N, C-alpha and C positions, 0 to 999 in steps of 0.2 A: 560481269563483262564489263569491261574498261570504254573509257571514253572516246579511245580509237576504234574497236572495233563496231561501237554504235556508230559514226562518222561512216566506217566502210559499209557497214549495211544499209545503213540513209542513202548513199551513193548510187547502189548497187538497184534499189529499190528504182531510183528517180531512171537511171538508166534504161531501167527494163519498161518503168512507163513513158518515157520519153519513145524509145522502141517501140512501144507498142501503139502510140498514138499517131506515128507518125505511117503508119500500117493502114489507118485511118482512112478512107477516099477523102479528099479535099483540104487534110490536116497543113498538108504543105500552104495551100491558098491564104488559110487563118493562119498561120504563123507568118507567111510574108506581110499579111495584114497587120498583124500587131506590131510586128516591128517596124514597117514604114509609118504607121499611123503615128505610133504613142515612142517612139524611137527608143523603143528598148524598157520604156517606164514600166517596170513591175509593179507599184505603187497602184498605179491608175489601174492598167489591167484587172489587178485584182478586186480593185472595187467594183470595174464593169464585171466578172465574173461574179460578183455575189449577186449583182442588180440582175444580172437573168436569173441565176437560180431562181433566187426571190421571185419573178416575174412569172419562170414556169411554174414553182411552188404554190403560186396564187391561184393561176389560170385550175391546175388543178385539183384543188380545195375544196371542199362544199361551202356552199353559201352562208350554213351554219352549223354549230357544232351537233353528231349528231351521240357524241360521248358523252353528255349531262343533260340531265336534267334540269328545263328550265322551269319548272313549273312546281306548285305545291300538289300533291298528291293528293286530292281524296278520297275517302273511303265512299260507298255506298249510300250510307243514313247519312254523313255530312252532304252528299249530293243532292237528294231526295227531301233532306231539310230545307234547303236553299229553295230548291225549285218550288216547293211548299210555298215559303215567304215571298217569295218573286210578285211582286204585283206590276204588269203594262201599262204604261202610262199613257194616257186616251189618245185616241189619234187625231180625236178634237175636242175643243171646250165645251161643257156642257151647256143645253140652254141658257137663258137666262129666262123666268118669268116671263119678261116680257114680250121674250123671241118667242116662247110657248105660244102665249094669249093669241101673238100675230100668225102664226102658221096654222090655228085653229082657225082662224074669222078670216084665212086668205082668200079672197072671193076667185072662185074659177071662171074663165068666160066660156060662154058654147058659141061656137060660131065663129067669125073674123074679127079681129078686133076695130072698130069703126068709133066713130064720136058718139053712136050710140051702139052700145053692145048688150047683149044680152047675157045675164050671169045664169049658173046653175041652179040657182033658185027659182030661178023662170022671171025675175027683176028685169025688166031694162033700164039703165043706168047712162047716165051721161060719163064715156072715158073722158077723163083728164088724167089719166093717169100711164098714155102709153107717146112713144114719141111718133105718132104719126099726125106732124104736124101739117100737113098739106092735105092730106087724105088720100095720100097717092095709092094706098093698098084698093080703092074703089074706083082707080082708073080704068075705064074700058079699054082703052089703046095701050095702057103698060097691061094690063090683062092678058089683051090677046098673043103681045110678043113674047112674053111668058109660057107661058104653052105650047107658041110655037117652038120656041125654042127647047120647052121640054121634051117635046115628042120627034124631035131634033138631035136633040143632043144627050135627051138623056137626063138620069135624077143627079149625075158624079160624075167628074171626070175619070175618079179612080187613078191619080198618081200624082206625083210632084210637078209642080211647073219646071219648063226646061228639060225635063226629060220627054216622057209621052201624056202628061197632064194640061199642057199649056192647047189653047182652041183660040181659033179668031175672035172668039166673041171677047177674049181676055184680052187681046192684042187692041180690038177695038176699045173695049171699055176703057185702058188705057190713052191710049189716043182719045177719045174724049174726055176723060178728066184734066190730061194736060193741055188741050184745048181750050178746057170751059175756063182753068185757072191762070194760063198765059204763060206756063213753063214748058221748058224743051221735052222733058219724059216725064215717065211717070209708072210706076212700080204697083201692083193690086194684090194683098196680102189678103188669104181664106177669113182670117179673122183679127176684128175691128183693136181688138183688148190687147195682140200679139205683134199689133205693126208698131205700133210707138215703142213697146218694150224690146223690139229683136232691130227697130231701125239705129236707137241710141250705143248699144253694143257693139253693131257692126260698123261704127265710125270712131267711137270712143275706146280706146283701150287701158291698159295700165300706163300710167305716169300723165296722162293725158288733164287736163281740167276742165270739169264744168261746175259753171254756175246758174243753180236753179233755182226758181219762186219755192217758199216754203208752202203754195197751197197748192205746190201740181198734185194731180190724180194718181192715185194708185199704182196705174198700167206706167204710167212713168218713171214712177220710185222702184219699180219693177227693173226696168231698162237699166237706171242708172244703178243699181246694184247689181247689176249682173256685168258691165262695163267694168267693174273694180276698177275709175276713175277716182281723182281725189274730187270731193263734192265741197261745192261753198254752197251756202245759201243767205238769200238776201230776201228781207222783211216782206210779206205781199204786197207787189204793185205799188215798192216803195224804189224808187228809180233814184234819188238822193243814197241809197245803202247800195241800192245795186253798181250804182258808179264806181263807190269807194270800196265794193268789195271786187270789182273789176281792177282798178284801180292797184289795189292791193295786190293782187297775183300777177300783173307786170310788174311792179316791182321787183318781186319776189324773184320771179322767174330770173332779171334782170340781174338781178346782184347775184343770181345763182349761176348766171353765164347760159341757163339751158331755155332752149325755148320748145313749148310742148305745143300740140293743138289745144286752142282753148273753142270752149262752147256754153251759149245761154239757150237753157232748155224751159220751155213757158206755155203758157197756153192760149189761144186766142179768147175764148168764155171757158171761167174758170169752172169745173166741174163741181168741188165742193161751196162754191160760193156766189157762182152767178155773175158776177161782175166779169170786165171788159179788159183787154189788157190796153196800153197804148203804143202800138205800134212801132208810129214815128218816132217816139223816143229810144224806143230800142234799137231801131236800124243808126238811130245815130251815134247811138252808144257802143254798138256795133264799130260800129266804121273808126270810132274814133280808138279805139282798143285792139283793133283786127284781133272781134270774134269771130265765130262761127253762129248761127242761129237754126235749133230746133223745136219747129211751133209745131204745138198739137192744135188742130182743128177739129177737134173731132165734135163739138159742141158749135162751131162758128160755121162749119163748112155746110152749104145749102142752106146758109139763114141768115146772114150776117151781108148787107150790101144790096145793090139795086138788083141783082140778079142773082143773088144768094152766090154771089162765087166768095164771102168769108171776109175775114177780116181786112185784105190787102185790099179789096176794093172798098169796104164800107171807111175804113181810114185814108186812102187814095194813097196806097204803099202801091209801089213796083212791088211782084210777086219776085222778081229776077232778083231782089235785095237780099231775101230769105232764100239761106241754104238747103231747107227741107222744110217743105208743108205736110203734114202728117192727117190725116184724118178718115172720117168711120164713113160706108156706103151704108150704115144699118139703120142710120136714123130719120134725117128727114128724105132719103130717098127710098127708102122703104125696103132692102135690099138684103146687100150681107157682105161683110169683109171691111176692107180696111187699104186703104194707099198712102203713098210718097211720095211727093211732085218738086222737081229740083232738073237740075242741070244734068245731062247724057252720063257724064263720067259718076255723079251721086248713083241715078237709076243704076247704072250697071250694076256697078260694085255690090249692090246690094242682091243681083241674081247671083250672087257666087258665097257671099257674106253674110248675107242676114238666116239666121237660124229658123226664124218664121215663114220664111220664104222657102227654103231650100228643103227642109224637113218635114213640110206640111204639106196634103193634098191640095190640090191646085182651088179657087173658087169654083162652086156650080155655076156650070155655064149659062142656068138661067137669073141666077143672080148677078150676073155681070150684064147678061142682057136688059135685066131691069135696071141697074144702073145707070149703063147709060141709054134707056128709054127716059128715066125720070128726069135725067140733066137739060135731055130733049123738049121737057113740056115746063119745064122751071125757063128754058131762057124764051122758049113760046108763048108763057102763058106767065109775063110778072106779075100778072094781078094776082094772084094768087099769092104769093108771099105778101104783097099789100094787104089779103085779105087777112094771113094770119096774125099779121103787126097791129093789125086795127081790134081783133080781138085780144090782143096781148093790151093793150090799151085800155079796151075795156075792163077788162080784168081789174087791173091796176086801179082803174076809179074805183072798182068795188071795195079795195083791200086799203083804198089810199092812207094817209094818218090820220083826215078828219074822219076819218068812218070805223075804222076799227083803233081800239086803244091798246089790243093785245099784242099785235103781230107785226113785223116791220119785213119788205121786201128788201132782200139783199142782191136780187140779180141785175143785169141791165135792162134799161126797157126794150132793147129789139132783142130778148130772150126771151123766146117761148117755153122755157122751162123757166118759171118763177119759185124762187125759194121765198118759204117765208119763217122766218125766226121770231122766238119770243121777244118782244122788245127788252132793253136793258134794264129797263126802269124796274119793269115788270120780274126780271131773276132774280134782281137783288131785294126788290122790296119782299119777294117770298121765299127766297133763300133758296132759289132752284139747282138743284146738282143737273147734270146729264141725264141721270136716268131717271130724275122726274120731270126734265123738259120730255124725253123721249116717252114716255107716259104719257101725257100730257096730248102731246102731238097725236100720238096711237090712236087716243080717245076720241079729238077733231077729223080725223079720218074715220073712222067707226060712225061716227054723228052722222059725217057728211053722206056716205053710204045709206043709210038709213032714209036720208032723205032724198036720195036718187043720182049721187054728184059721187063718179069715184076718182078719189085722188089716193096720193101714195105720202112716206116719207121717204128724205134723203136716208136712204141706207148704209153711208160711208159710216164705218166705224171708225173711230181717233187711230191716224196713223201714227203711230210709234217710231223712234230712233234705233235702228240699226246699227249694227258696229262700224259698216261700210256706210253709213247715212247720219254720221254723227252730225249731231243739232240739226239736225231736218224734221224733228216730230212737228207736229200739226193739229189742235185739236179742232174735229169736222163739228163746227156747229147745229146741233138738231134742227132740223127743217120740215116745214109741211113741202113737199113737192106735187107742184101742178103747171103739167104739160098742155100747152095751148094750142089747141088746133081750127085753121081754115075751113073743116065740115061743121061747124056749128053758126049759126046764123048771129046777127047781135044781140037779138033778143034770148036766146038760147046761153049765149056768153055771160050775159047781164046777169040771168037768172041762176046760173052757176056759182060768177062771183058770191052775188048774194048768198045762196046758201052756204058756201064757204064760209062766209062772213058769222053767219050765226052759227054755223056749225060751232064756229070757235069762242064767238060769245058763250052759247050754252054750255061748254065746256070749262071755260074758264068762270064763270061764277055761278054754279053745280056745286051744293055745299058740299065740303072737304076738303074741295081744290082750291077756295079763296081764305085758306088760313094762311100763316105764312109759313110751318116748317111742314112742309107735303110731306106725307111717309112715303119714302122707299116702294119701287117698285120689286 
């Protein structure tokens, strides 16, 4: 076949194809569209046709190839051998000898928790290991209201807030807390721990900047991790370092020309060391560098201030200057749950954006009513707070520097949770590691209990750095935790302080514990 015959056959084929295509409905419209849009440009039309064909093929093709085997096929013997060799990782780390011993000796209360509590052994002890600071769980007025609420509303709401779990007692509790603190609105959470760890990610997102104290507690750190924000740390209660970090954040954002939300996250009374924040200085820096403050008052709400309104009242700071005040209803108020108080927009945003509020059952009505009634008792009886503070003073007097050569108190003078750590010179002279200190302090707890006083240890393990919380590690100093209550008389409080002091002295001077190199637990 010569070239002329091939060209003739090709022309016939193209004419036949064109005739056939023109018989297809809508072909004339498509031809006119191509001619008018591309001015009879064959190259451009061809490229578009190729893209259309590729798109159609892409839609019809499977998501993965089914014709090829993408894995190594093992024999039955090889599979059995791998299964036998595989050892699953434990869900939790094994208990240390100290933890195992502590669990075996764990005291069990029989009946209600109070200043004087009965153990399962039949022994009655002075209870300085609970957060019953004002002995409100023995208050008859609160008991009567709680029982009446339980009979009216039942045990639990059986539903999440904002759907069918919100009851009038919840709204009353929120209004009472907001009025008590002096903020516009308040929102109540079902759990204290999840309050702050949910509030932070509700407002702080990826790309935002959070400046946090290195000593913040574990629940705050969980919230920081969940938020996926850029975390910057400053040294504990070091406001010069804080200002330097804030100044660096502002300069960095100015250089990049990108403005994001900026937050300061800290505590009123620090859980891990017991000391107090400087709120006026914090507000000053906030206003200077245009940051927002998220203040965790879990341990200061109901404790600090003339009427227990927290750090804002204690340091004479307008609560409206704090963007978010987060606290617990489970400690001094003897109820349960947590809260966040602030502006109306701040509160209403959490009702749809806070995971712990939206995806948890509402706080039981009895606990909401207990919180409201406890606030009423504190406001109408400020002498209760004064009695607790007097007992704190008496305890600190028994463990003052002139009386105890072994421990020092790191807590603020107004804090009813007194943390006692071994003196630096004792740790250095005896070369005590963290495990050694924990073992000695547990012996002090056991000795105090043997003499009729129930105390505990600060159970917080060292908070290590997470990938998303770079440079945020904080070593929690082992400490004795003594929780003061106004339910004890001055005589009982002084006696308890003496018992604790003598227990510490006995343990530290015991043969085998006064060597320079203590054996590890």
